[in-house]
C-alpha positions as YAML, in Angstrom:
chain: A
units: angstrom
residues:
- id: 1
  name: MET
  ca: [0.00, 0.00, 0.00]
- id: 2
  name: ILE
  ca: [1.43, 3.33, -1.06]
- id: 3
  name: ILE
  ca: [0.11, 6.37, 0.78]
- id: 4
  name: PRO
  ca: [-0.38, 8.92, -2.07]
- id: 5
  name: VAL
  ca: [1.07, 11.97, -0.30]
- id: 6
  name: GLU
  ca: [3.19, 13.16, -3.24]
- id: 7
  name: ARG
  ca: [0.38, 12.62, -5.73]
- id: 8
  name: THR
  ca: [-2.01, 14.62, -3.53]
- id: 9
  name: LEU
  ca: [0.46, 17.47, -3.10]
- id: 10
  name: ASN
  ca: [1.22, 17.58, -6.84]
- id: 11
  name: ILE
  ca: [-2.45, 17.72, -7.78]
- id: 12
  name: TYR
  ca: [-3.12, 20.34, -5.11]
- id: 13
  name: ALA
  ca: [-0.30, 22.52, -6.42]
- id: 14
  name: ALA
  ca: [-1.60, 22.23, -9.97]
- id: 15
  name: ILE
  ca: [-5.29, 22.92, -9.34]
- id: 16
  name: ALA
  ca: [-4.98, 25.39, -6.47]
- id: 17
  name: ASP
  ca: [-1.98, 27.16, -8.00]
- id: 18
  name: ARG
  ca: [-0.36, 27.04, -4.58]
- id: 19
  name: ASN
  ca: [2.55, 25.28, -3.02]
- id: 20
  name: GLU
  ca: [1.99, 23.17, 0.02]
- id: 21
  name: PRO
  ca: [1.67, 25.12, 3.25]
- id: 22
  name: GLU
  ca: [4.63, 24.76, 5.60]
- id: 23
  name: GLY
  ca: [4.42, 21.66, 7.77]
- id: 24
  name: VAL
  ca: [1.40, 20.24, 5.99]
- id: 25
  name: ARG
  ca: [3.17, 17.23, 4.47]
- id: 26
  name: ASP
  ca: [3.46, 15.48, 7.86]
- id: 27
  name: ARG
  ca: [-0.13, 16.37, 8.77]
- id: 28
  name: LEU
  ca: [-1.33, 15.05, 5.41]
- id: 29
  name: PHE
  ca: [0.59, 11.81, 5.87]
- id: 30
  name: ARG
  ca: [-0.90, 11.28, 9.34]
- id: 31
  name: HIS
  ca: [-4.39, 12.07, 8.01]
- id: 32
  name: LEU
  ca: [-4.05, 9.52, 5.19]
- id: 33
  name: VAL
  ca: [-2.61, 6.87, 7.51]
- id: 34
  name: ARG
  ca: [-5.70, 7.31, 9.72]
- id: 35
  name: LYS
  ca: [-7.87, 6.72, 6.64]
- id: 36
  name: VAL
  ca: [-5.94, 3.52, 5.87]
- id: 37
  name: ILE
  ca: [-6.33, 2.37, 9.47]
- id: 38
  name: GLU
  ca: [-10.07, 3.06, 9.15]
- id: 39
  name: GLY
  ca: [-10.10, 0.69, 6.17]
- id: 40
  name: GLU
  ca: [-9.63, 2.83, 3.05]
- id: 41
  name: ARG
  ca: [-7.32, 1.06, 0.61]
- id: 42
  name: ASP
  ca: [-8.10, 2.67, -2.74]
- id: 43
  name: GLU
  ca: [-5.27, 5.06, -3.67]
- id: 44
  name: ASN
  ca: [-7.57, 7.26, -5.73]
- id: 45
  name: ARG
  ca: [-9.99, 7.68, -2.83]
- id: 46
  name: LEU
  ca: [-7.07, 8.37, -0.50]
- id: 47
  name: THR
  ca: [-5.94, 11.10, -2.90]
- id: 48
  name: VAL
  ca: [-9.43, 12.64, -2.81]
- id: 49
  name: HIS
  ca: [-9.39, 12.50, 1.01]
- id: 50
  name: GLY
  ca: [-5.98, 14.18, 0.92]
- id: 51
  name: LEU
  ca: [-7.18, 16.96, -1.38]
- id: 52
  name: ALA
  ca: [-10.18, 17.61, 0.85]
- id: 53
  name: PHE
  ca: [-7.84, 17.75, 3.84]
- id: 54
  name: LEU
  ca: [-5.57, 20.29, 2.11]
- id: 55
  name: GLN
  ca: [-8.61, 22.39, 1.22]
- id: 56
  name: ARG
  ca: [-9.66, 22.45, 4.90]
- id: 57
  name: VAL
  ca: [-6.14, 23.43, 5.94]
- id: 58
  name: ARG
  ca: [-6.16, 26.28, 3.39]
- id: 59
  name: ARG
  ca: [-9.55, 27.53, 4.61]
- id: 60
  name: GLU
  ca: [-8.36, 27.44, 8.22]
- id: 61
  name: ARG
  ca: [-5.24, 29.42, 7.38]
- id: 62
  name: ASP
  ca: [-7.16, 31.92, 5.21]
- id: 63
  name: SER
  ca: [-9.73, 32.52, 7.95]
- id: 64
  name: ARG
  ca: [-6.97, 33.46, 10.39]
- id: 65
  name: HIS
  ca: [-5.58, 36.15, 8.08]
...
């Protein structure tokens, strides 16, 4: 099982026209590992979960500024 962290970050950078926020790679990895532990095995679905996570992180950071 490959946790699709790089794939998620690459797609996020392309569609959001943003680089990953500082420190988010580790948070994303932990988030996706939790999804695997919960039973998700499909790499495409894990990527979608990762993109949704990055979107939430962006909204949280934007709302603080």
